[in-house]
C-alpha positions as CSV (number, residue, x, y, z in Angstrom):
1,M,77.2,-21.6,1.9
2,S,76.3,-19.4,4.8
3,L,73.3,-17.4,5.9
4,R,72.9,-14.5,8.3
5,C,70.5,-14.7,11.2
6,F,67.5,-12.4,10.9
7,Y,67.6,-11.6,14.6
8,C,71.3,-11.2,15.6
9,G,73.1,-11.1,12.2
10,H,75.4,-14.0,13.1
11,C,76.8,-16.0,10.2
12,L,75.2,-19.5,10.0
13,P,77.3,-21.9,7.9
14,L,75.5,-24.7,6.1
15,D,77.3,-28.0,5.2
16,Q,78.4,-28.5,1.6
17,G,76.0,-31.4,1.5
18,D,73.0,-29.1,2.2
19,D,72.5,-28.1,-1.4
20,T,68.7,-28.7,-0.9
21,F,67.2,-27.9,2.4
22,H,63.7,-26.8,3.5
23,G,62.7,-26.2,7.1
24,P,63.6,-24.5,10.3
25,L,67.1,-23.4,11.1
26,R,68.0,-22.3,14.7
27,C,70.8,-19.8,15.3
28,R,73.5,-21.1,17.6
29,V,74.1,-17.7,19.1
30,C,70.6,-16.2,19.9
31,K,68.6,-19.5,19.6
32,N,65.9,-17.9,17.4
33,V,64.5,-19.9,14.5
34,M,64.1,-19.0,10.8
35,M,62.4,-20.9,8.0
36,V,64.8,-21.5,5.2
37,R,64.5,-23.0,1.7
38,V,67.7,-23.8,-0.2
39,E,67.6,-25.4,-3.6
40,R,70.6,-26.5,-5.6
41,G,72.9,-24.5,-3.3
42,L,71.0,-21.3,-3.8
43,L,68.9,-19.5,-1.1
44,R,65.4,-19.3,-2.4
45,A,63.5,-18.1,0.8
46,M,64.3,-17.2,4.3
47,A,61.9,-15.7,6.9
48,P,61.8,-15.2,10.6
49,C,59.7,-17.6,12.5
50,P,58.4,-15.6,15.5
51,Q,56.2,-18.3,16.9
52,A,59.2,-20.5,17.5
53,A,61.4,-17.7,18.8
54,P,62.2,-17.4,22.6
55,N,60.8,-14.3,24.3
56,P,63.7,-11.7,24.2
57,D,62.2,-9.7,27.1
58,P,60.5,-11.9,29.6
59,A,58.5,-10.0,32.3
60,P,59.9,-10.3,35.8
61,V,57.5,-11.8,38.3
62,G,55.2,-9.2,39.9
63,T,55.4,-6.5,37.2
64,G,51.9,-7.0,36.0
65,R,53.0,-7.6,32.5
66,R,51.9,-10.8,30.8
67,P,54.6,-12.7,28.9
């Protein structure tokens, strides 16, 4: 079974033994986190987890923008 990252679209393979999984899943490419629920080998829910995602556009020092 494989899933697509909400943020970058990269294919995320799950092990065959992961027929039941509930929790965070981090993309190996963009490092963002999604909340995933898999039951009996079927995807039941998948949502972005923005509070755990790295800031994609950090403000450079001295720009006046807050991160």
